[in-house]
C-alpha positions as CSV (number, residue, x, y, z in Angstrom):
1,M,-10.5,-78.0,32.7
2,K,-9.7,-77.4,29.0
3,I,-6.8,-75.3,27.8
4,A,-6.0,-73.9,24.4
5,I,-2.3,-73.3,23.6
6,A,-2.0,-70.8,20.7
7,S,1.5,-69.4,20.5
8,D,3.3,-67.7,17.6
9,S,6.7,-69.2,16.8
10,F,9.8,-68.1,18.7
11,K,11.7,-66.8,15.6
12,G,14.9,-68.8,15.1
13,S,14.2,-71.0,18.1
14,A,10.9,-73.0,18.0
15,S,7.8,-73.4,15.9
16,S,4.3,-72.7,17.1
17,Y,3.6,-76.4,17.4
18,E,6.8,-77.2,19.2
19,I,6.1,-74.6,21.9
20,A,2.6,-75.9,22.4
21,H,3.9,-79.5,22.6
22,W,6.5,-78.7,25.3
23,L,4.1,-76.7,27.3
24,E,1.6,-79.5,27.1
25,E,4.2,-82.0,28.3
26,G,4.9,-79.8,31.4
27,I,1.2,-79.3,32.2
28,H,0.5,-83.1,31.9
29,T,3.3,-83.9,34.4
30,V,1.2,-82.0,37.0
31,I,-2.3,-82.6,35.7
32,P,-2.2,-85.8,33.5
33,A,-5.9,-85.6,32.6
34,C,-6.0,-82.0,31.5
35,D,-7.7,-81.5,28.1
36,I,-5.4,-79.5,25.8
37,E,-6.1,-78.1,22.3
38,K,-2.9,-77.1,20.4
39,I,-3.6,-74.4,17.8
40,A,-0.9,-73.2,15.5
41,I,-1.1,-69.4,14.8
42,G,0.8,-66.6,13.0
43,D,0.7,-62.9,12.4
44,G,1.6,-62.9,8.7
45,G,5.3,-63.8,9.2
46,E,7.2,-67.1,9.2
47,G,5.0,-69.9,10.6
48,S,1.8,-68.5,9.3
49,L,1.7,-71.1,6.5
50,D,2.1,-73.9,9.0
51,A,-0.9,-72.6,10.9
52,V,-3.3,-72.7,7.9
53,L,-1.9,-76.0,6.7
54,Q,-3.0,-77.5,10.1
55,S,-6.5,-76.1,9.5
56,G,-7.6,-77.6,6.2
57,F,-5.3,-76.1,3.6
58,T,-3.3,-78.4,1.4
59,S,0.4,-77.9,0.8
60,S,1.7,-77.4,-2.8
61,S,5.5,-77.2,-3.3
62,L,7.7,-75.8,-6.1
63,Q,11.2,-74.6,-6.6
64,V,11.6,-70.8,-7.0
65,C,14.1,-68.0,-7.1
66,G,15.3,-67.2,-3.6
67,P,16.1,-63.6,-2.4
68,V,19.6,-63.5,-4.1
69,G,18.9,-65.7,-7.1
70,N,19.5,-68.9,-5.2
71,S,17.1,-71.8,-5.8
72,V,14.8,-72.6,-2.8
73,D,12.0,-75.1,-2.2
74,A,8.9,-73.2,-1.2
75,R,5.3,-74.1,-0.4
76,I,1.9,-72.5,-0.6
77,G,-1.4,-73.5,0.9
78,M,-4.6,-74.2,-1.1
79,K,-8.2,-74.7,0.0
80,G,-10.7,-74.6,-2.8
81,E,-10.1,-71.5,-4.8
82,T,-8.2,-69.7,-2.0
83,A,-4.4,-69.7,-1.9
84,F,-2.3,-68.7,1.1
85,I,1.2,-67.5,0.2
86,E,3.8,-66.8,2.9
87,M,6.4,-64.5,1.3
88,A,9.1,-65.7,3.7
89,Q,9.0,-69.1,2.0
90,A,10.5,-67.6,-1.2
91,S,11.9,-64.2,-0.3
92,G,12.5,-64.4,3.4
93,L,15.6,-63.6,5.5
94,S,15.6,-67.3,6.3
95,Q,16.2,-68.1,2.7
96,L,19.5,-66.2,2.4
97,P,22.4,-68.5,1.9
98,S,24.5,-68.6,5.1
99,H,22.2,-65.8,6.3
100,K,24.3,-63.3,4.4
101,L,22.2,-60.1,4.1
102,A,21.8,-58.4,0.8
103,P,20.1,-55.1,1.3
104,L,20.5,-53.7,-2.2
105,T,20.2,-56.8,-4.3
106,A,17.6,-59.1,-2.5
107,T,14.6,-59.6,-4.7
108,S,10.9,-60.6,-4.3
109,F,10.9,-62.4,-7.6
110,G,10.3,-65.8,-6.0
111,T,7.1,-64.5,-4.3
112,G,5.8,-63.6,-7.8
113,Q,6.5,-67.2,-8.8
114,L,4.4,-68.4,-5.9
115,I,1.6,-66.2,-7.1
116,L,1.9,-67.7,-10.6
117,H,1.8,-71.1,-9.1
118,A,-1.4,-70.3,-7.2
119,L,-2.9,-69.0,-10.5
120,N,-2.0,-72.2,-12.2
121,L,-3.8,-74.1,-9.5
122,G,-6.9,-72.2,-10.1
123,A,-6.8,-69.7,-7.3
124,K,-9.4,-66.9,-7.4
125,R,-8.5,-65.5,-4.0
126,I,-4.9,-65.1,-3.0
127,I,-3.8,-64.1,0.6
128,L,-0.3,-62.6,0.7
129,S,1.3,-63.1,4.1
130,V,4.3,-60.8,3.9
131,G,6.3,-60.8,7.1
132,G,10.0,-61.7,7.3
133,S,11.2,-60.5,3.9
134,A,14.8,-60.0,3.0
135,C,14.2,-57.4,0.3
136,T,13.4,-53.7,-0.1
137,D,12.5,-53.7,-3.8
138,A,9.0,-52.4,-3.7
139,G,7.8,-55.7,-5.0
140,A,9.4,-55.0,-8.3
141,G,10.8,-58.5,-8.5
142,A,7.5,-60.1,-7.9
143,L,5.9,-57.9,-10.5
144,Q,8.5,-59.0,-13.0
145,A,7.8,-62.6,-12.3
146,L,4.1,-61.9,-13.0
147,G,5.0,-60.7,-16.5
148,A,5.7,-57.0,-16.1
149,R,8.7,-55.5,-17.8
150,I,10.7,-53.0,-15.7
151,L,13.2,-51.3,-18.0
152,R,16.3,-49.2,-18.1
153,A,17.0,-46.4,-20.6
154,D,18.5,-48.9,-23.1
155,G,15.4,-51.1,-23.0
156,S,16.9,-53.9,-20.9
157,E,15.4,-55.3,-17.7
158,I,16.7,-53.8,-14.5
159,S,18.9,-55.9,-12.2
160,Q,17.4,-57.5,-9.2
161,G,17.0,-55.7,-5.9
162,G,15.9,-52.3,-4.6
163,G,19.1,-50.6,-5.4
164,A,18.5,-51.0,-9.1
165,L,15.1,-49.3,-9.0
166,I,16.9,-45.9,-9.4
167,D,17.7,-46.9,-13.0
168,V,14.1,-47.6,-14.1
169,V,12.7,-45.5,-16.9
170,K,9.6,-47.5,-17.7
171,I,7.2,-49.9,-16.1
172,D,5.4,-51.9,-18.8
173,I,2.4,-53.9,-17.4
174,S,0.9,-54.7,-20.7
175,T,2.5,-58.1,-20.5
176,L,1.2,-58.8,-17.0
177,D,-0.5,-62.2,-16.6
178,P,-4.1,-61.5,-17.6
179,R,-5.5,-63.9,-14.9
180,I,-4.6,-61.4,-12.2
181,A,-7.6,-59.2,-13.1
182,G,-9.9,-62.0,-12.1
183,V,-8.4,-62.6,-8.7
184,E,-9.1,-61.1,-5.3
185,F,-5.8,-60.3,-3.5
186,I,-5.5,-59.7,0.2
187,L,-2.4,-58.2,1.8
188,A,-2.2,-59.8,5.2
189,S,0.1,-57.8,7.4
190,D,0.1,-55.9,10.6
191,V,2.7,-53.4,9.3
192,T,1.0,-50.1,8.8
193,N,4.0,-48.1,7.6
194,P,3.8,-46.0,4.4
195,L,6.2,-46.7,1.5
196,L,8.3,-43.6,2.0
197,G,9.5,-41.1,4.6
198,P,10.8,-41.4,8.2
199,M,8.4,-44.3,8.9
200,G,8.7,-45.9,5.5
201,A,10.1,-49.2,4.2
202,A,13.7,-48.1,3.7
203,R,14.3,-46.0,6.8
204,I,12.5,-48.3,9.3
205,Y,13.1,-51.8,8.0
206,S,16.0,-51.9,5.6
207,P,18.6,-51.6,8.4
208,Q,17.2,-54.8,9.8
209,K,18.0,-56.3,6.4
210,G,21.6,-55.1,6.4
211,A,21.5,-51.6,5.0
212,N,24.0,-49.0,6.2
213,E,23.1,-45.3,6.3
214,N,24.2,-44.7,2.7
215,Q,22.3,-47.7,1.5
216,V,19.2,-46.6,3.4
217,E,19.2,-43.3,1.5
218,L,19.8,-45.0,-1.8
219,L,16.8,-47.3,-1.2
220,E,14.6,-44.4,-0.1
221,K,15.4,-42.6,-3.4
222,S,14.9,-45.8,-5.4
223,L,11.5,-46.5,-3.8
224,A,10.5,-42.9,-4.4
225,H,11.5,-43.1,-8.0
226,F,9.6,-46.4,-8.6
227,A,6.6,-44.9,-6.9
228,Q,6.7,-41.8,-9.1
229,L,6.8,-44.0,-12.3
230,S,3.9,-46.1,-10.9
231,S,1.7,-43.0,-10.7
232,S,0.1,-44.5,-7.7
233,N,-2.0,-43.0,-4.9
234,H,-0.9,-45.7,-2.5
235,V,2.5,-44.3,-1.4
236,A,1.0,-43.2,1.9
237,T,-1.5,-46.0,2.3
238,P,-1.0,-47.9,5.6
239,G,0.8,-51.1,4.7
240,A,2.4,-49.9,1.6
241,G,5.8,-50.2,3.3
242,A,5.2,-53.8,4.3
243,A,7.8,-56.3,3.2
244,G,10.2,-53.8,1.7
245,G,7.4,-52.2,-0.3
246,L,5.8,-55.3,-1.7
247,G,2.7,-53.9,0.0
248,F,2.9,-50.9,-2.3
249,M,3.1,-53.2,-5.4
250,A,0.2,-55.4,-4.2
251,L,-2.0,-52.3,-3.5
252,T,-1.1,-50.6,-6.8
253,Y,-0.8,-53.4,-9.3
254,L,-2.8,-56.2,-7.8
255,A,-5.6,-54.0,-6.4
256,A,-5.1,-55.8,-3.1
257,T,-7.1,-55.1,0.1
258,A,-5.0,-54.7,3.2
259,Q,-6.1,-56.7,6.3
260,S,-4.7,-57.4,9.7
261,G,-2.3,-60.4,9.4
262,V,-3.2,-62.0,12.7
263,E,-7.0,-61.4,12.3
264,T,-6.9,-62.9,8.8
265,I,-5.1,-66.0,10.0
266,L,-7.3,-66.4,13.1
267,D,-10.3,-66.3,10.8
268,L,-8.8,-68.8,8.3
269,I,-8.2,-71.4,11.1
270,S,-11.6,-70.9,12.7
271,F,-10.0,-69.8,15.9
272,D,-13.3,-68.6,17.6
273,E,-14.8,-72.1,17.2
274,K,-11.7,-73.7,18.6
275,I,-11.8,-71.7,21.8
276,A,-15.5,-71.7,22.4
277,D,-15.4,-74.2,25.3
278,V,-11.9,-73.6,26.8
279,D,-11.3,-72.3,30.3
280,L,-7.8,-70.9,29.8
281,I,-5.7,-69.8,26.8
282,I,-1.9,-69.8,26.6
283,T,-0.4,-67.7,23.9
284,G,3.2,-66.4,23.2
285,E,5.9,-65.0,21.0
286,G,9.7,-64.7,21.2
287,R,9.8,-61.2,22.7
288,F,6.9,-59.2,24.2
289,D,7.2,-55.5,25.0
290,A,5.4,-52.2,24.5
291,Q,5.9,-52.6,20.7
292,S,4.0,-55.9,20.8
293,L,0.8,-54.1,21.8
294,S,0.0,-53.3,18.2
295,G,-0.7,-56.1,15.8
296,K,1.3,-59.0,17.1
297,A,-0.2,-62.5,17.2
298,P,-0.6,-62.7,21.0
299,M,-2.7,-59.5,20.9
300,G,-5.0,-61.0,18.3
301,V,-5.4,-64.0,20.5
302,L,-6.0,-61.9,23.6
303,S,-8.7,-59.8,21.8
304,R,-10.6,-62.9,20.8
305,A,-10.2,-64.3,24.4
306,L,-11.5,-61.2,26.0
307,Q,-14.5,-61.2,23.8
308,N,-15.3,-64.7,25.2
309,Q,-14.2,-63.8,28.8
310,I,-11.4,-66.4,28.8
311,E,-8.4,-65.9,31.0
312,T,-5.2,-65.6,28.9
313,I,-1.5,-66.2,29.8
314,I,1.4,-65.2,27.7
315,V,4.7,-67.3,27.5
316,V,7.7,-65.6,25.9
317,G,11.4,-65.8,25.4
318,Q,11.9,-62.3,26.9
319,G,9.1,-60.2,28.2
320,D,8.0,-57.0,29.9
321,D,5.6,-57.7,32.8
322,A,4.2,-54.2,32.8
323,A,3.4,-54.3,29.1
324,A,1.7,-57.7,29.5
325,E,-0.4,-56.5,32.5
326,A,-1.3,-53.3,30.6
327,A,-2.5,-55.4,27.6
328,G,-4.8,-57.5,29.8
329,F,-2.9,-60.8,30.2
330,S,-3.4,-62.4,33.6
331,A,0.3,-63.5,33.7
332,L,3.6,-63.5,31.8
333,Y,6.1,-66.3,31.9
334,S,9.5,-65.9,30.2
335,L,12.3,-68.3,29.4
336,T,14.8,-65.8,30.8
337,S,13.1,-66.0,34.2
338,F,14.2,-69.7,34.3
339,E,17.5,-69.4,32.4
340,S,19.5,-66.1,32.3
341,D,21.6,-67.1,29.3
342,I,19.7,-65.9,26.3
343,A,21.7,-68.1,23.9
344,T,20.6,-71.2,25.9
345,C,17.0,-70.0,25.8
346,I,17.2,-69.8,22.0
347,S,19.1,-73.0,21.4
348,N,17.3,-75.3,23.9
349,P,13.9,-73.9,24.9
350,A,12.2,-77.3,25.4
351,P,13.1,-78.0,29.1
352,L,12.3,-74.4,30.0
353,L,8.9,-74.5,28.3
354,R,8.2,-77.8,30.2
355,L,9.0,-76.0,33.5
356,I,6.8,-73.2,32.6
357,G,4.0,-75.6,31.7
358,Q,4.4,-77.1,35.2
359,E,4.3,-73.7,36.8
360,I,1.2,-72.7,34.9
361,A,-0.5,-75.9,36.0
362,R,0.3,-75.3,39.6
363,M,-0.6,-71.6,39.7
364,H,-3.6,-71.2,37.3
365,M,-5.4,-74.6,37.3
């Protein structure tokens, strides 16, 4: 029997590869000769870069501006003339010093620097993987890094962060890097929110980045003001609200095409070829519930598995059995079923995943 283990990372707990490794150890204690293929995957958030780096992309590193002006070491992936940029590497919540949230001042400037780095390496196709961002600045910081001038009434550049967008009087793109015009940009995200409104970037996502009620309203007004000055027809485009509005910037100023994050990554790693001869697939993520049924990595894996009539099991930190059954998974295994203390599940998932691997071997093989 051959198994493929293709789990998303458990955010803040374990990487995609670690999860696969510990499940494999558990399975092998029961069935030592089982053939197991470990496949790193992602849905556009943290861990997506690792997935493509394990499938033929080469890592290139540089030091960039972090979300609050701090210096961070970031990487991109290159394969031929295609670059893969994970926004979280430069502008993610994980790059905030001491994890201190900065809802009004966090910037996407470092993501723009990663794009410049890809251009310097000769990229003609740039995939922007935009999950896990710390900022709600409509991608203005990234646009500045690419050469645009975003100005106040006195002609000076605005401060960093979404809160400062309310002061913009002019967006000058005449100084934008000319190489951008010759590059195909792909916005890889499963966020379909518009930029503005009750389902927009500020009202839905900025509270997760630390914004209180007053700050949410300021960010909403700031994004609306920036959008008005941009004279863009992408305010309501699905995905414009991704990554605090960086989706809007990519669609408006980079002529990006929006694509499903997980589908893009599964194609990049040749997922269909890797599962062509497997009998069982194990996928997973940190938390699975009804909200996971739209666009999350396990659903992308399940879709490919169903097309190939392969039984699929999901392993999660916490999970909803009814949602998993409704989706089409043959079984759901959760860490919390083996350990009730969630803090322990997060800090030490290895022994629990080994136990789940053993249980899967006994029950499904």
